[in-house]
C-alpha positions in Angstrom: -19.1 63.7 61.6 -19.3 59.9 61.5 -16.2 57.9 60.5 -16.6 54.7 58.4 -13.7 52.5 57.6 -14.0 51.3 53.9 -11.9 48.7 52.0 -10.5 50.7 49.0 -9.9 47.5 46.9 -11.0 47.9 43.3 -12.5 51.4 43.9 -10.1 52.8 41.2 -11.2 50.1 38.7 -15.0 50.3 39.4 -17.1 52.7 37.4 -19.1 55.1 39.7 -22.0 55.3 37.1 -22.6 51.6 36.1 -20.6 49.7 38.7 -18.6 47.8 36.1 -15.2 46.8 37.6 -12.3 46.1 35.2 -8.6 47.0 35.4 -8.8 48.1 31.7 -11.1 51.0 32.9 -8.1 52.8 34.0 -6.6 54.2 30.8 -3.8 56.0 32.8 -3.0 57.1 36.3 -5.2 60.1 35.8 -8.0 59.0 33.4 -10.9 56.6 34.0 -12.8 55.3 31.0 -15.5 52.6 31.6 -15.4 49.8 29.0 -19.0 49.0 29.6 -21.0 52.4 29.7 -18.2 54.7 28.2 -18.3 57.1 31.2 -15.0 59.0 31.2 -13.6 61.2 34.0 -10.8 61.8 36.4 -9.6 58.6 38.0 -9.2 60.0 41.6 -12.6 61.6 41.5 -14.2 58.3 40.3 -12.5 56.3 43.1 -13.5 58.9 45.8 -17.1 58.6 44.7 -16.9 54.8 44.9 -15.4 55.1 48.5 -18.1 57.5 49.5 -20.9 55.2 48.2 -19.4 52.2 50.1 -19.2 54.3 53.3 -22.8 55.4 52.9 -23.9 51.8 52.3 -21.9 50.5 55.2 -23.2 53.2 57.6 -26.7 52.6 56.6 -26.3 48.8 57.2 -24.9 49.4 60.8 -27.2 52.4 61.8 -30.4 51.8 60.0 -33.5 50.3 61.6 -33.5 46.5 61.6 -35.1 45.1 58.5 -35.4 48.3 56.6 -33.2 50.9 54.9 -32.3 54.0 56.9 -33.9 57.2 55.8 -30.3 58.6 55.7 -29.4 56.3 52.9 -30.1 58.5 49.9 -30.3 55.6 47.4 -32.7 53.6 49.5 -30.7 50.3 49.1 -30.5 49.7 45.3 -28.8 46.6 44.0 -25.1 46.9 43.6 -23.7 45.6 40.2 -21.1 43.0 40.5 -19.1 41.6 37.6 -16.0 39.6 37.1 -13.8 40.0 34.0 -14.5 42.7 31.4 -16.3 40.5 29.1 -18.6 38.9 31.8 -22.1 40.3 32.2 -22.9 42.3 35.3 -25.1 40.6 37.8 -27.1 42.4 40.5 -26.9 41.4 44.2 -28.8 42.9 47.1 -26.9 45.1 49.5 -27.0 43.4 52.8 
């Protein structure tokens, strides 16, 4: 089983469904509720999914064929949504 080191910063504030990152998304230690798309769920589960997604993306970048996405990347390299404050619109950036 491969091991990939992932920076956990903001994974507990980032919505696993739409990518919106905002500290207000954490209603409590246990509850996550996205202020953009309204997805609600367990905060630990949400952060774990974000860490898994980051690990998959990082692994694909380092192990995929040069110039293309690895066939092991289940999402085939979609854009990652990046946003600043809660009231700022999200912008897409390519996953390098």
